[in-house]
C-alpha positions in Angstrom: 0.0 0.0 0.0 1.3 3.5 -0.8 0.6 6.2 1.7 0.4 9.8 0.3 2.0 11.1 3.5 -0.1 14.3 3.6 -3.6 15.5 4.6 -6.3 15.7 2.0 -7.0 19.0 0.3 -10.6 20.2 0.7 -11.1 19.8 -3.1 -10.1 16.1 -2.9 -12.8 15.5 -0.3 -15.3 17.5 -2.4 -14.6 15.4 -5.5 -15.4 12.2 -3.6 -18.7 13.8 -2.4 -19.5 15.0 -5.9 -18.9 11.5 -7.3 -21.5 10.1 -4.9 -24.0 12.6 -6.5 -23.4 11.3 -10.0 -25.2 8.4 -11.8 -21.8 6.7 -12.1 -22.0 6.0 -8.3 -25.4 4.2 -8.5 -23.9 0.8 -7.7 -21.7 2.1 -4.8 -23.2 1.2 -1.4 -22.0 0.8 2.2 -21.6 2.7 5.3 -18.5 4.6 4.4 -16.3 5.7 1.5 -12.7 5.8 2.5 -11.0 9.0 1.3 -7.9 8.9 3.4 -4.8 8.6 1.1 -4.2 5.1 2.2 -4.0 5.8 6.0 -6.5 3.0 7.0 -5.0 -0.5 6.9 -7.6 -2.4 4.8 -6.6 -5.8 6.0 -7.8 -4.9 9.6 -11.3 -4.2 8.4 -14.0 -6.5 9.6 -17.2 -6.9 7.5 -20.3 -7.7 9.3 -23.7 -8.4 7.9 -26.4 -7.9 10.5 
């Protein structure tokens, strides 16, 4: 995994939010969209289906 080693710019967060407003994101679902520059270790995530 490559970390970007910097905090996100406001525009980068805004672009992720704008994407969720587009028809292209119709198939995206889930509780969160990770926009963190690679800071969260994905292999530690636990998926639960309640």
